[in-house]
Every structure is written in structure tokens, then in C-alpha cells.
C-alpha positions in Angstrom: 0.0 0.1 0.1 1.3 3.2 -1.1 0.5 6.5 1.4 -1.1 9.6 -0.4 0.7 13.0 0.1 -1.1 16.0 -0.3 0.6 19.0 -1.9 1.1 22.2 0.2 2.2 25.6 -0.8 5.3 24.5 0.9 5.8 21.2 -0.5 9.4 20.9 -2.4 7.3 19.0 -5.3 5.0 22.1 -5.9 5.2 22.8 -9.5 6.8 19.6 -10.7 5.0 17.5 -13.6 3.1 14.5 -12.8 4.4 11.5 -15.0 1.5 10.7 -16.4 -0.4 13.9 -17.5 2.4 16.3 -17.3 0.1 18.8 -15.2 2.0 20.7 -12.7 1.4 19.4 -9.1 -0.4 22.1 -7.2 -1.5 22.7 -3.5 -4.3 20.6 -2.7 -3.5 17.8 -5.0 -2.9 14.2 -3.8 -0.3 12.5 -5.1 1.5 9.5 -4.7 5.4 8.7 -4.9 6.6 5.4 -7.1 8.6 3.1 -4.8 11.1 2.1 -7.7 12.0 5.5 -9.4 10.4 8.2 -7.2 8.6 9.7 -10.0 5.3 11.7 -8.7 1.6 11.1 -9.8 -1.7 12.6 -9.2 -3.4 9.7 -7.3 -6.2 9.7 -9.9 -3.6 9.5 -12.6 -1.9 6.5 -10.6 -5.3 4.9 -10.0 -6.0 5.4 -14.0 -3.0 4.0 -15.0 -3.8 0.5 -13.3 -1.9 1.2 -10.0 1.6 1.3 -11.7 3.8 4.0 -12.8 3.8 5.8 -15.9 7.8 5.9 -16.2 8.8 3.9 -19.1 10.7 0.8 -18.1 9.7 1.0 -14.6 7.9 -1.6 -12.8 6.7 0.1 -9.7 3.5 -0.5 -8.9 0.9 -0.9 -5.8 -2.7 0.1 -4.4 -3.0 3.4 -2.7 -3.5 3.2 0.9 -7.1 4.7 2.1 -6.0 8.0 4.3 -7.1 7.7 7.8 -9.4 10.0 9.6 -6.2 11.8 11.4 -5.4 15.3 9.8 -2.3 15.4 8.1 0.9 16.5 9.9 1.6 20.2 9.0 4.6 21.0 6.5 7.9 22.4 7.8 8.0 25.8 7.2 10.7 25.2 4.6 11.9 22.4 2.7 15.3 21.1 4.2 18.4 22.8 1.6 19.6 20.5 -0.6 23.7 20.8 -0.7 25.4 22.0 -3.9 22.3 23.0 -5.7 21.2 26.4 -6.6 17.5 27.7 -5.9 15.0 26.9 -8.6 14.2 29.9 -10.5 11.1 30.8 -12.5 10.6 31.1 -16.2 8.8 33.6 -18.3 5.6 31.2 -18.6 5.9 30.7 -14.8 7.4 26.9 -14.8 9.9 26.2 -11.8 13.5 25.8 -13.7 15.8 23.5 -11.2 19.7 23.7 -12.1 21.9 21.3 -10.7 25.7 22.0 -10.2 26.7 18.3 -10.3 27.9 16.0 -12.9 25.1 13.5 -13.4 25.3 9.9 -14.9 25.0 11.0 -18.5 27.9 14.0 -18.3 30.2 11.3 -16.4 29.7 8.4 -19.0 30.3 11.1 -21.9 33.5 12.1 -20.2 34.6 8.6 -20.0 33.7 7.8 -23.7 35.7 10.8 -24.8 38.9 9.5 -22.9 38.4 6.1 -24.3 38.2 7.5 -27.5 41.4 9.6 -27.0 43.3 6.3 -26.1 41.9 4.3 -28.9 42.9 7.0 -31.4 46.6 7.2 -29.9 46.9 3.7 -30.3 45.4 3.8 -33.9 47.6 6.5 -34.7 51.1 4.5 -33.1 49.8 1.6 -35.2 49.3 3.5 -38.5 53.2 5.1 -37.7 54.4 1.6 -37.2 53.2 0.2 -40.1 54.3 3.0 -42.4 57.8 2.8 -40.7 57.9 -0.7 -41.4 56.9 -0.5 -45.1 59.4 2.3 -45.5 62.2 0.3 -43.8 61.8 -3.5 -44.8 59.8 -3.2 -47.9 61.1 0.0 -49.8 64.5 0.1 -48.4 64.2 3.7 -47.4 66.4 4.3 -44.6 64.8 7.8 -43.4 65.9 7.4 -40.1 68.9 6.2 -38.2 68.3 2.9 -36.5 68.2 3.5 -32.5 70.5 0.4 -31.4 74.2 0.6 -31.2 74.4 4.5 -32.0 76.9 6.7 -30.2 77.1 10.6 -30.0 80.0 11.0 -32.4 78.2 8.8 -34.8 75.3 10.8 -34.5 76.8 14.0 -35.0 78.5 12.8 -38.3 75.2 12.2 -39.8 73.9 15.6 -39.0 
């Protein structure tokens, strides 16, 4: 059984979109939070979707608990501060925009992919150089460079 929540004016979910209908969550709305991925749904949207999450690939499901007759607990005056985040701003159309200062999974994976691409590119360039070096020295007989083994400084200076 999933406990329903009532959105208040101080709720941290105020202005977020319902995962199913995409309408913003407003004060007085009854919502349900998916137990699997924590997406928010209007309670009626959760029921209309067969008591399951509307997010693609999520397997979260459950019946909504019947609220008890006790009054809901008052929400704290302000939500607890989220470390390393800037406060949300409001866009021209009145929607709340959240900005984050941390790398997410996508940014981290992108950096790793770029690093791996650079490593493979470097290995590929070295391989191409090694093939070209072999062809020029062994196949074509071009002595375009001095062999590394057995060179002493006076011989190297005579070559210059």
C-alpha cells in the first residue's frame, strides 16, 4: 500500500509535473510517489494507469492506501536545503526551473567515452606509424631514420 501525500504551498514537489498527465502539481493535489523510481503522480492518474508507474520501463506498482481520518501533519516551514544546488528559478511562462551543479550519470559517461576514444585514437595512430615505418624500412628500403640500437654520440653528430 502506497501512502498518498497532499501537496501544500511549502511542498518541495510544488510545480513539478505528474509523470502521466504532465500537469504541474498544485497545492491541495493528492499525489503518490512511485516506490521504484520516485516519480510523482496525481493519485487519480496512478489509479487510471492501473496502479502502476507511468515512467517507461519502471515496474513500480501498488495500491493507494486509504487515508486515515487523522489530520495530516503540518509541513515544515521550508524544505531542508539541498547541498550543492542553486535555488530554483521561475521562467517566463511561470514554470519552476531547477539547476544542478553536479555531474550526472550522462555527463560522467560522456567524459569516460571521450577518454576512451582518445586512447583508441592514440593507439590507432601509433599502429599506423608502425605499419608505415615497417613498409618504408623493410619493403621499400628507404632509410629515412637512423636505427636506434648501437648509436653513439660521435656517429650521430657525423650524420647531421
